[in-house]
C-alpha positions in Angstrom: -9.4 22.9 13.6 -10.2 25.8 10.7 -12.8 25.3 9.0 -15.7 26.5 7.1 -19.3 26.9 9.4 -22.3 25.7 7.7 -24.0 28.9 7.7 -24.8 31.8 5.9 -21.5 33.0 8.4 -19.2 31.0 6.3 -18.4 33.0 3.9 -17.4 35.5 6.2 -15.7 33.1 9.3 -13.4 30.6 10.1 -13.9 28.3 13.0 -11.2 27.6 15.2 -10.6 25.1 18.2 -11.1 26.9 21.9 -7.7 25.1 22.2 -6.1 27.4 20.2 -6.3 30.6 21.8 -2.9 30.7 23.3 -2.3 30.5 19.8 -4.2 33.3 18.7 -5.0 35.4 21.7 -4.1 39.4 21.1 -3.7 38.5 17.4 -7.0 37.9 16.1 -10.5 39.0 17.3 -12.0 35.8 18.2 -16.5 35.8 17.9 -18.9 33.5 19.4 -21.8 31.8 17.4 -25.4 32.0 19.4 -28.0 29.6 18.8 -29.5 32.2 16.0 -26.4 32.5 14.3 -25.4 35.8 15.1 -21.9 36.6 15.6 -21.1 38.6 19.2 -17.4 39.7 19.5 -15.6 37.2 22.7 -12.4 39.4 21.9 -11.3 41.6 20.1 -7.7 42.3 18.8 -5.3 43.3 21.2 -7.2 41.8 24.3 -5.9 39.6 26.7 -8.3 36.3 27.5 -7.4 34.9 30.8 -7.6 31.7 32.7 -11.0 32.7 33.8 -12.1 33.2 30.8 -10.4 30.3 29.0 -11.9 27.7 32.0 -15.7 29.0 31.1 -15.6 28.3 27.4 -14.7 25.2 28.3 -17.2 24.6 30.9 -20.0 25.9 28.8 -18.9 23.5 26.6 -18.3 26.4 23.6 -16.5 24.3 21.2 -16.3 26.9 18.4 -14.7 29.8 18.6 -14.3 31.6 15.0 -11.9 34.6 13.5 -12.8 37.0 10.2 -12.1 34.4 7.0 -9.5 37.4 6.0 -7.0 36.5 8.6 -7.6 32.9 7.7 -3.5 32.1 6.7 -1.8 34.2 8.9 -4.3 32.3 12.4 -3.1 28.6 10.0 0.3 29.7 10.1 0.4 30.5 13.9 -1.1 27.5 14.6 1.5 24.7 12.8 3.6 27.0 14.1 3.1 25.8 17.2 1.3 22.2 16.2 4.2 20.3 18.2 3.0 21.7 21.5 -0.5 21.7 20.8 -0.1 17.2 19.9 1.9 17.0 23.1 -0.8 19.0 26.0 -2.7 15.8 28.0 -4.4 18.8 29.5 -6.5 19.3 25.7 -8.6 15.9 25.0 -7.3 13.9 22.4 -9.9 13.5 20.2 -9.5 18.0 19.9 -6.1 17.4 19.5 -7.0 14.5 16.8 -8.8 17.4 14.9 -6.4 20.1 15.0 -3.6 17.7 13.3 -6.4 16.4 11.0 -7.5 20.5 10.2 -4.5 22.2 10.2 -3.1 18.9 7.5 -6.1 19.0 5.5 -5.8 23.0 5.0 -2.2 23.1 4.8 -2.9 20.5 1.8 -5.7 22.5 0.3 -3.8 25.4 0.4 -0.8 23.3 -1.8 -3.1 21.6 -4.2 -5.6 23.6 -4.9 -4.3 25.0 -8.0 -3.7 24.4 -11.2 -0.5 24.6 -11.4 1.3 23.3 -8.4 5.1 23.6 -7.9 6.9 21.7 -5.1 9.4 23.9 -3.5 12.5 23.5 -0.7 9.3 25.4 1.9 6.4 23.1 1.0 8.6 20.4 1.6 9.7 21.6 4.7 6.2 22.3 5.8 4.9 19.3 5.3 8.1 17.8 6.7 7.1 19.0 10.3 3.5 18.1 9.6 4.5 14.8 9.0 6.7 14.8 12.5 4.0 15.7 14.4 1.9 13.3 13.2 4.0 10.7 13.9 4.7 11.4 17.5 1.4 11.9 18.3 0.0 8.6 16.8 2.3 6.5 19.3 -0.6 8.2 21.8 -2.6 5.1 23.1 -6.3 5.5 20.7 -4.4 8.7 18.8 -4.9 6.4 14.9 -8.7 5.6 16.0 -9.3 9.2 16.9 -8.0 10.5 13.7 -9.5 7.4 11.7 -12.8 8.6 12.9 -12.4 11.9 11.7 -12.0 10.5 7.5 -14.1 12.2 4.8 -14.3 11.4 1.6 -14.9 14.0 -1.5 -13.3 14.0 -5.2 -10.7 17.0 -4.2 -7.5 16.1 -4.7 -5.9 17.4 -1.3 -9.4 15.7 0.9 -7.8 12.5 -1.2 -4.4 12.8 -0.8 -4.6 13.3 3.2 -7.0 10.4 3.6 -4.1 8.2 1.5 -1.5 10.0 4.2 -3.5 8.3 7.7 -4.4 5.3 6.1 -0.1 5.3 5.4 0.1 6.7 8.7 -2.1 3.7 10.2 0.7 1.0 8.5 3.7 2.9 8.9 2.8 2.7 12.7 2.6 -1.1 12.2 6.2 -1.1 11.1 9.3 -1.1 13.1 11.6 1.3 13.0 14.0 -1.4 12.9 12.6 -2.8 9.6 12.3 1.4 8.4 13.4 3.9 10.0 11.6 7.3 11.5 13.1 9.4 9.0 12.1 7.2 5.8 8.7 6.8 7.5 8.1 10.5 7.1 9.8 11.5 4.1 7.1 8.6 2.3 4.7 10.3 4.7 4.9 13.8 2.5 5.3 12.0 -0.6 2.1 10.4 0.3 0.1 13.1 0.6 1.5 14.7 -2.5 1.9 11.2 -4.9 -1.0 12.9 -7.0 -0.8 16.4 -6.6 0.2 16.4 -11.0 -3.5 15.2 -11.7 -4.3 18.8 -11.3 -2.5 19.2 -15.0 -5.3 16.3 -16.6 -7.9 17.4 -18.0 -11.4 18.3 -16.1 -13.6 16.5 -18.7 -11.2 13.1 -17.9 -11.0 13.8 -13.9 -14.7 13.9 -13.5 -16.1 11.4 -16.3 -19.4 10.0 -14.9 -18.0 6.8 -16.8 -15.0 4.5 -17.3 -11.8 6.4 -19.2 -11.5 5.4 -23.2 -8.0 4.0 -23.6 -7.1 7.3 -25.2 -8.1 8.7 -22.1 -6.7 6.7 -19.7 -3.5 7.3 -21.3 -3.6 11.1 -20.5 -4.9 10.0 -17.0 -1.5 7.7 -16.3 1.0 10.8 -17.5 0.3 12.1 -13.7 3.1 10.3 -12.4 5.4 11.5 -15.5 4.5 15.2 -14.8 5.5 14.5 -11.6 8.4 12.9 -12.1 9.7 16.1 -13.8 8.3 18.4 -11.9 10.6 17.1 -8.9 13.7 17.6 -11.8 15.1 21.1 -9.2 14.1 19.7 -6.2 16.6 18.1 -4.1 15.0 14.6 -3.2 15.9 11.2 -2.4 15.7 8.0 -5.5 13.1 6.1 -2.7 10.8 9.1 -2.5 11.0 9.9 -7.1 10.2 6.2 -6.7 7.3 6.5 -4.8 6.5 9.8 -7.0 7.3 7.9 -9.8 6.2 3.9 -8.9 3.4 4.2 -6.7 0.6 2.8 -9.5 3.4 0.0 -10.5 2.3 -3.5 -9.4 3.9 -7.3 -8.6 2.1 -8.3 -11.0 3.5 -5.9 -14.0 -0.1 -4.5 -14.8 0.6 -0.8 -13.5 2.1 2.4 -15.0 3.7 4.0 -16.4 6.0 1.9 -17.2 4.6 -1.8 -16.8 7.6 -2.7 -14.6 8.6 -6.0 -14.6 9.8 -5.8 -11.2 13.0 -8.4 -11.6 14.7 -7.0 -14.7 14.3 -3.4 -14.3 17.3 -1.4 -13.2 15.7 1.1 -11.3 14.5 -1.4 -8.3 16.4 -4.5 -9.4 14.1 -7.5 -7.8 10.5 -7.4 -6.8 11.4 -7.7 -3.2 13.9 -4.5 -3.1 10.5 -2.7 -4.5 11.2 0.6 -2.0 8.8 -0.4 1.0 7.0 2.8 1.5 6.3 3.0 -1.8 4.7 -0.4 -1.3 2.8 1.1 1.6 1.7 3.9 -0.2 0.0 2.1 -2.9 -1.8 -0.3 -0.8 -3.4 3.2 1.2 -4.2 4.5 -1.9 -6.0 2.2 -3.8 -7.7 1.4 -0.3 -8.4 5.1 -0.7 -10.0 5.0 -3.8 -12.3 1.6 -3.5 -13.7 3.9 0.1 -14.5 6.9 -2.0 -17.5 7.7 -4.1 -16.2 8.1 -7.9 -18.0 10.3 -10.2 -18.4 6.6 -12.5 -19.1 4.8 -9.4 -20.1 4.9 -5.9 -17.6 3.8 -3.0 -17.5 0.5 -1.3 -17.7 -0.5 2.0 -14.7 -0.8 3.8 -14.8 -4.5 4.1 -16.2 -4.8 0.5 -13.2 -2.6 -0.6 -10.9 -5.2 1.9 -12.8 -7.7 0.0 -11.4 -7.0 -3.4 -8.2 -5.8 -2.7 -7.3 -9.4 -1.5 -9.0 -11.9 -4.4 -10.0 -9.8 -7.1 -6.4 -7.6 -7.3 -4.5 -11.0 -6.4 -0.5 -9.6 -7.2 -0.8 -6.0 -6.7 0.3 -6.1 -3.7 3.0 -6.8 -0.8 1.3 -9.4 1.0 2.2 -9.0 4.2 2.1 -5.4 4.2 -1.6 -5.9 3.0 -2.3 -8.6 5.8 -1.0 -5.6 8.4 -3.1 -3.0 6.7 -6.1 -5.1 7.4 -6.2 -6.1 10.8 -4.9 -1.8 11.7 -7.9 -1.1 9.8 -10.2 -4.2 11.0 -8.8 -4.5 14.6 -8.6 -7.9 13.6 -6.1 -10.0 13.4 
């Protein structure tokens, strides 16, 4: 939806979907890019774009319009405020709606996470909460999850990892009955699936980007991101379940996780392993799968089947087996 074009124009323009014109009409100058790479003004600021001109864009397969980069944040806000309406319009092809949702979420996360000292405010939570609500409503559409899955790309950037963990969590949440985990709880966990690793930005980059295995001392520093998350939530109103999701998404059923190597049968926070909040278990599976299927400085990514085989056979005891089975069904389409 909003994305840097892969050309020399990337420093000047951001592309937008023609299906977002209703939100951008009158507000921004809009350009079309010719095959030569030259930008041609399609509508100047304040100029109305009537239905006939919109129809021509679709008819001639113009799937990208461009706006000046300096109005990017304002345009993103405009589209976010109308996202629910865009996603519910059946006149917009499903793959376009999926792309708009994916890229809006990605760019919002980039704004939130792509900073050395991230902070979580009530306004941030409100924005992400709205995005997650729209996502859950959208994935009830047939084939919507498949369309979103096709858009997943991997990158070392924290916001890309967080987006993918959210999408994989969304896949798993969509298979859990609302009577087992309420939609409101799913939405809260969806927000924190996006934010679970935000505090890794406080870890030294030489550790995050080290091209080989971390030493025990370096790994001890890496593990601090969960504790940093716990401290950062001190002044934010969140439920105990959400707090657990941030702090404990690296804990494991076999007690080999961190930061506490919790014995779930004895910890006063969760009481017993089967009481680990369901949303935490979902995020844990999504987080590990995303990590295995993405390139890391110290290893190449695994293919989907290899990653799932690793989770089943080489990480036995790490996950809720029923949820892992459901996740495999959702990812592979096999029962």
